[in-house]
C-alpha positions in Angstrom: 0.0 0.0 0.0 1.4 3.3 -1.0 -0.7 5.5 1.2 -1.5 5.7 4.9 -5.1 5.7 6.1 -6.4 9.2 6.5 -7.4 10.2 10.0 -10.5 12.0 8.9 -12.7 11.7 5.9 -14.9 14.8 5.3 -18.1 15.4 3.4 -16.5 15.6 -0.1 -14.6 12.3 0.2 -15.5 9.0 -1.4 -17.0 6.3 0.8 -15.2 3.0 1.4 -15.9 0.4 -1.2 -17.1 -2.6 0.7 -14.8 -1.6 3.5 -11.7 -2.4 1.6 -9.5 0.2 3.2 -11.3 3.2 1.9 -9.9 6.2 0.1 -11.2 9.4 -1.4 -8.2 9.6 -3.6 -8.2 9.7 -7.4 -5.1 8.1 -9.0 -3.8 8.7 -12.5 -1.5 6.2 -14.2 2.2 6.9 -14.1 3.8 6.7 -17.6 5.7 3.7 -18.9 7.9 4.1 -22.0 8.8 0.8 -23.7 8.1 1.9 -27.3 4.6 0.4 -27.6 2.5 2.0 -30.2 -0.7 2.9 -28.2 -1.0 4.9 -25.0 -3.3 4.0 -22.1 -4.5 6.6 -19.6 -6.3 5.3 -16.4 -8.0 7.3 -13.6 -9.0 5.2 -10.6 -11.6 6.3 -8.2 -12.7 5.0 -4.8 -11.2 2.2 -2.8 -7.8 0.4 -3.0 -9.5 -2.6 -4.6 -10.0 -0.3 -7.6 -6.4 0.8 -7.6 -5.4 -2.9 -7.5 -7.8 -3.6 -10.4 -6.2 -0.9 -12.5 -2.9 -2.6 -12.1 -4.4 -5.8 -13.5 -6.0 -3.9 -16.4 -2.6 -2.3 -17.2 -0.9 -5.7 -17.2 -3.5 -7.1 -19.6 -3.2 -4.2 -22.0 0.6 -4.0 -21.8 0.6 -7.4 -23.4 -1.7 -5.9 -26.1 0.7 -3.2 -27.1 -0.2 -0.3 -24.7 2.2 1.8 -22.7 0.7 3.9 -19.9 0.7 7.7 -20.0 -0.2 10.5 -17.5 -1.0 12.9 -20.4 -4.7 12.6 -21.2 -4.4 14.6 -24.4 -1.9 12.1 -25.9 -3.9 8.9 -24.9 -5.3 6.5 -27.4 -7.4 4.8 -24.8 -8.8 6.5 -21.7 -10.3 4.4 -18.9 -12.1 5.6 -15.8 -12.1 2.9 -13.1 -15.2 3.9 -11.1 -16.9 3.6 -7.7 -20.6 3.4 -7.0 -20.5 3.5 -3.3 -21.9 7.1 -3.0 -23.9 9.4 -5.3 -21.0 11.9 -5.2 -18.7 9.3 -6.7 -20.9 8.8 -9.7 -21.4 12.6 -10.1 -17.6 13.0 -10.2 -17.2 10.5 -13.0 -20.0 12.0 -15.0 -18.4 15.4 -14.8 -15.0 13.9 -15.7 -16.5 12.3 -18.8 -17.8 15.7 -20.0 -14.3 17.1 -19.6 -12.8 14.2 -21.5 -15.3 14.8 -24.3 -13.4 18.0 -25.2 -10.2 16.0 -25.7 -12.1 13.4 -27.7 -13.4 16.1 -30.1 -9.8 17.2 -30.8 -8.7 13.5 -31.1 -11.6 11.6 -32.7 -9.5 8.4 -32.6 -9.4 8.4 -28.8 -11.4 5.5 -27.2 -13.1 6.1 -23.9 -14.2 3.4 -21.5 -15.8 3.1 -18.1 -14.6 0.2 -15.8 -15.6 -1.1 -12.4 -18.7 -0.8 -10.2 -20.3 2.1 -12.1 -19.9 0.2 -15.4 -21.8 -2.7 -14.1 -24.6 -0.6 -12.5 -25.1 2.0 -15.2 -24.1 0.2 -18.4 -27.2 1.1 -20.4 -27.2 4.8 -19.3 -23.5 5.1 -20.3 -24.1 3.8 -23.8 -27.4 5.7 -24.4 -26.8 9.0 -22.6 -23.0 9.4 -22.6 -22.2 9.2 -26.4 -18.6 9.7 -25.5 -18.3 6.2 -24.0 -17.1 3.4 -26.3 -16.4 0.7 -23.7 -18.3 -0.4 -20.6 -16.5 -3.2 -18.7 -17.4 -4.7 -15.3 -14.9 -5.8 -12.7 -15.0 -9.4 -13.7 -14.5 -8.9 -17.4 -11.1 -7.3 -17.7 -9.6 -10.3 -19.6 -12.1 -9.4 -22.4 -10.7 -5.9 -22.9 -8.5 -6.8 -25.9 -11.5 -8.3 -27.7 -13.7 -5.4 -26.7 -11.2 -2.8 -27.9 -11.0 -4.7 -31.3 -14.8 -4.4 -31.5 -14.6 -0.7 -30.9 -11.8 -0.3 -33.4 -14.2 -2.0 -35.9 -16.9 0.6 -35.2 -19.0 -1.2 -32.6 -19.5 -0.6 -28.9 -17.7 -2.8 -26.5 -19.7 -4.1 -23.5 -19.2 -6.8 -20.9 -20.5 -6.5 -17.4 -21.1 -10.1 -16.6 -20.2 -11.1 -13.1 -18.2 -14.3 -12.4 -18.2 -16.9 -9.6 -14.6 -18.0 -10.5 -12.6 -15.0 -11.7 -9.8 -13.9 -9.4 -7.1 -12.8 -11.9 -4.7 -15.1 -10.0 -2.4 -15.7 -13.0 -2.0 -12.0 -13.9 1.1 -10.2 -12.6 -0.1 -6.6 -12.0 1.8 -3.6 -13.5 2.6 -1.6 -10.4 1.2 1.8 -11.1 2.3 4.9 -9.3 4.6 2.6 -7.2 7.0 4.0 -4.7 8.9 0.7 -5.0 8.3 0.0 -1.3 4.6 -1.0 -0.8 2.2 -3.0 -3.0 -1.3 -4.4 -2.9 -2.1 -8.1 -3.3 -5.7 -8.9 -4.0 -6.5 -12.2 -2.2 -10.2 -12.4 -3.0 -13.0 -10.7 -4.9 -16.7 -10.0 -4.3 -18.8 -10.0 -1.2 -21.4 -12.3 0.3 -22.4 -9.8 3.0 -25.7 -8.1 2.1 -25.3 -4.9 4.2 -28.5 -3.0 3.4 -26.7 0.2 2.5 -24.1 -1.3 0.2 -24.1 -1.7 -3.5 -20.9 -3.8 -3.8 -22.5 -7.3 -3.7 -24.5 -6.2 -6.8 -21.5 -4.7 -8.6 -18.7 -7.1 -7.7 -20.6 -10.4 -7.3 -20.1 -13.3 -4.9 -17.1 -14.0 -2.8 -14.3 -16.1 -4.3 -10.9 -16.7 -2.8 -7.7 -16.7 -4.8 -5.4 -19.7 -4.9 -3.0 -19.5 -1.9 0.0 -20.5 -3.9 -0.5 -17.7 -6.5 -0.7 -15.2 -3.6 2.6 -16.5 -2.1 4.3 -16.3 -5.5 3.2 -12.7 -6.1 4.4 -11.8 -2.6 7.8 -13.6 -3.2 8.2 -11.8 -6.6 7.6 -8.4 -4.8 10.2 -9.3 -2.2 12.7 -10.2 -5.0 11.9 -6.8 -6.6 12.8 -5.0 -3.4 9.4 -4.3 -2.0 9.2 -4.1 1.8 5.5 -4.1 2.5 2.4 -5.8 1.1 -1.3 -5.2 1.9 -3.6 -8.2 1.4 -6.9 -6.9 0.0 -10.4 -8.2 0.0 -13.9 -7.0 0.6 -13.8 -9.1 3.8 -10.4 -10.8 4.2 -11.6 -12.7 7.3 -13.8 -14.9 5.0 -10.9 -15.9 2.8 -11.1 -19.7 2.4 -9.3 -21.7 -0.3 -9.1 -25.4 -0.9 -7.0 -27.3 -3.4 -8.9 -29.2 -6.2 -7.9 -32.5 -4.7 -9.1 -31.5 -1.3 -5.8 -32.1 0.4 -5.2 -28.5 1.3 -7.5 -26.0 3.1 -6.3 -22.5 4.0 -8.2 -19.9 6.0 -7.2 -16.2 6.4 -5.1 -16.7 9.6 -3.1 -19.4 7.9 -2.6 -17.3 4.7 -1.5 -14.4 6.8 1.1 -16.5 8.6 2.4 -18.0 5.3 2.9 -14.5 3.8 4.6 -13.3 7.0 7.0 -16.2 7.0 8.3 -15.4 3.5 10.7 -12.8 4.9 11.1 -11.2 8.3 11.9 -7.9 6.5 8.5 -7.9 4.7 5.8 -6.0 6.5 2.3 -7.4 6.1 -0.9 -5.5 6.3 -4.5 -6.4 5.5 -7.9 -4.8 4.9 -10.7 -5.1 5.6 -11.9 -7.1 8.6 -15.6 -7.7 9.2 -16.6 -7.6 12.9 -18.7 -10.7 12.5 -15.8 -12.8 11.1 -12.5 -11.6 12.7 -11.3 -14.5 14.8 -9.0 -15.0 17.8 -6.9 -17.2 15.5 -6.2 -14.1 13.3 -5.3 -12.0 16.4 -3.0 -14.7 17.8 -1.3 -15.0 14.4 -0.7 -11.2 14.4 0.7 -11.5 17.9 3.2 -14.2 16.9 4.7 -12.3 14.0 6.4 -9.0 14.5 6.2 -8.2 10.8 2.4 -8.4 10.7 1.4 -4.8 11.4 -0.6 -4.1 14.5 -3.4 -2.3 12.8 -7.0 -3.4 12.2 -9.6 -1.7 10.2 -12.8 -2.9 11.9 -15.8 -0.9 10.5 -18.6 -0.5 13.1 -20.9 1.8 10.9 -23.1 2.5 14.0 -23.0 2.1 17.8 -26.7 1.2 18.1 -27.9 -2.4 17.8 -31.2 -1.6 16.2 -29.6 0.4 13.5 -27.0 -2.3 13.0 -29.9 -4.8 12.4 -31.4 -2.4 9.9 -28.1 -2.2 8.2 -28.0 -6.1 8.2 -24.5 -6.1 9.7 -25.3 -9.4 11.4 -23.7 -8.4 14.7 -24.9 -6.1 17.6 -23.0 -3.6 19.7 -22.2 -6.2 22.4 -20.6 -8.5 19.8 -18.5 -5.6 18.4 -17.3 -4.5 21.8 -16.3 -8.1 22.6 -14.2 -8.2 19.4 -12.5 -4.9 20.4 -11.8 -6.4 23.9 -10.3 -9.5 22.2 -7.9 -7.2 20.2 -6.9 -5.4 23.3 -6.4 -8.7 25.3 -4.4 -10.4 22.6 -2.5 -7.6 20.9 -2.5 -4.9 23.6 -3.6 -1.3 23.7 -0.9 -0.3 21.2 -2.7 -2.1 18.4 -4.4 0.6 16.3 -8.1 0.2 15.4 -9.9 2.3 12.7 -13.5 2.3 11.8 -16.2 3.5 9.4 -19.2 5.4 10.7 -22.4 6.4 8.9 -24.6 9.2 10.3 -28.3 9.5 9.6 -29.1 6.0 8.5 -32.8 5.3 7.9 -34.9 6.1 10.9 -31.9 6.7 13.2 -33.0 8.6 16.3 -31.0 11.2 18.2 -30.5 8.7 21.0 -29.2 6.1 18.5 -26.8 8.7 17.2 -25.6 9.3 20.7 -24.9 5.5 20.9 -22.5 5.9 18.0 -20.7 8.6 19.9 -20.6 6.5 23.1 -19.1 3.6 21.1 -16.4 5.9 19.8 -15.7 7.0 23.4 -15.5 3.4 24.4 -13.2 2.2 21.7 -11.2 5.4 21.1 -10.3 4.8 17.4 -7.0 5.8 16.1 -8.6 6.8 12.8 -12.0 6.7 11.1 -13.8 7.2 7.9 -17.0 9.1 8.4 -20.0 9.8 6.1 -23.6 10.7 6.2 -25.9 8.1 4.7 -26.2 8.2 0.9 -29.0 6.0 -0.5 -27.8 3.8 -3.4 -30.2 2.5 -6.0 -30.7 -1.2 -6.0 -29.6 -1.8 -2.4 -31.8 -3.4 0.2 -32.2 -0.2 2.1 -33.3 1.7 -1.0 -35.9 -1.0 -1.7 -37.2 -1.5 1.9 -36.3 1.5 4.1 -37.2 5.2 3.9 -34.3 7.6 3.7 -36.1 9.8 6.2 -33.4 11.8 8.0 -33.1 15.4 6.8 -29.8 16.2 5.1 -29.1 19.0 7.6 -29.5 16.5 10.5 -27.2 14.0 8.8 -24.6 16.6 8.3 -24.9 17.9 11.9 -24.6 14.4 13.3 -21.6 13.7 11.0 -19.8 16.8 12.2 -20.3 15.7 15.8 -18.7 12.3 14.8 -15.8 14.1 13.1 -15.2 16.4 16.0 -15.1 13.6 18.4 -12.8 11.5 16.2 -10.4 14.5 16.0 -10.1 14.4 19.7 -9.5 10.6 19.8 -7.0 10.7 17.0 -5.0 13.4 18.6 -5.1 11.6 21.9 -3.9 8.3 20.4 -1.1 10.1 18.6 0.0 11.9 21.7 0.7 8.5 23.2 3.5 8.0 20.7 5.5 11.0 22.0 8.7 10.1 23.7 8.8 6.6 22.2 10.9 5.1 19.5 8.9 3.8 16.4 10.1 1.5 13.7 9.2 3.4 10.5 9.3 2.1 6.9 10.4 5.1 4.8 8.0 5.3 1.8 8.4 8.8 0.2 9.6 12.3 0.7 7.5 14.5 3.0 5.0 16.6 1.0 6.5 19.7 2.5 10.2 19.1 2.1 12.6 16.9 0.3 14.8 17.1 3.3 12.4 14.9 5.3 11.1 11.4 4.7 7.6 10.1 5.4 6.7 6.6 6.4 4.4 4.6 8.7 4.9 2.6 11.8 3.3 -0.7 12.5 0.1 1.1 13.8 -0.2 2.8 10.4 0.5 6.2 11.8 2.3 8.6 9.5 5.8 9.6 10.8 7.9 12.5 9.4 11.6 12.6 10.1 14.8 14.2 8.7 16.1 12.4 5.7 19.8 12.4 6.7 21.3 9.5 4.7 18.2 7.3 4.7 16.4 6.4 1.5 13.0 5.0 0.5 12.7 1.4 1.6 14.8 1.8 4.7 13.6 0.8 8.2 14.3 3.7 10.5 14.0 3.9 14.3 12.5 7.3 15.0 12.1 9.0 18.4 8.9 10.9 18.2 9.0 14.4 19.8 5.6 15.9 18.8 2.3 14.9 17.2 -0.8 16.3 15.5 -4.1 14.5 15.0 -2.8 12.9 11.9 1.0 12.9 12.0 3.9 12.1 14.2 7.2 14.1 14.0 10.5 12.7 15.2 14.3 12.2 14.8 16.2 9.1 13.7 18.0 7.4 16.6 
């Protein structure tokens, strides 16, 4: 993973895609120059699963004669890898398509495609309303891209949004886009079987299927050989990872996979995202405790602190269950293990008392970081079909601001605990403010800034922290 989790996610950020370590970031492909004739430009929206998928797409098209470019005007093929988790995400893509249209008018040979969750959900609208779109390709159909591009080259539209029960892209080596050469994603499973009533992902990404364990280990080993120091195992719900060999002699659950990856090299840091509160097991926690190179950070989305609201959300756990899982984390991994969450304000019929329950849960857990949103109804979800979106927008926003304000206090409090302590930091990039400082993360996923001195990206550095904000630790190498 090339980015740290943000401490706060305000109103204009994207929502997490099926809780796969969310991000409001938009990523543009970095250029590759190998002399191939055609140029591919990709913008990726939403979650880290989408960023990982863009790396798979680039690999497929690299073999079809495409280099990547970060210059939209020079691209032969423009792809937007989209997110449907919130209405704002879809509005952003629609506006971006209108901007791209001006480039297409100046370059009529340019092909434009929409990939990912929006493609699956809005395929007919893209083809009928957005005349600029030539390709519409769902998240399970990326292998079909070469054929679809040939169809478009021949004057037709290219469309494939079929979902699969088998596709995991296990045999495709991703092209590492925008890589810092230090951290990388490894997708271990696809799809989601949880039917949270607010979430569109099961409808846009299909059913859960786990990737072959040995292909995951090979990809991790290749990254180690290439000099990478950290991998993040990605899945909509990593705790439900379950793979069996075709002959039935081998069965691997997530805890076992996590341990196998950690054992590849003690110098490889291992992260994962995301855990579902109903599924995270003591076996996973004990595996984390046994291996120093498994980072002590767990993204454990709560969504609400009230059991009635959780039932309406179809989260399949109640507040007591969630609190018990937090207690297990503290018991097995200690108070230094960082915990982050997602919170939704103003879900259908949420009362003021129930909102206060969310605040009280936050006070009980004291999250290191959180992603916070007001409820945004998504067409096709169970909530849209069965529940009334009856909380006024101003109430949603006010409740969200209260959640944000409280999380700021907790994040600052948790970061203050790091002052005066030495943290093992993996240097990932220059600081945004100065090339004389490096930025990296500790095991708890906290961002640490320190003087560069003679260190370079990829070094492990022991840093004595002397000050902290709500989102960053500052220190000096020791």
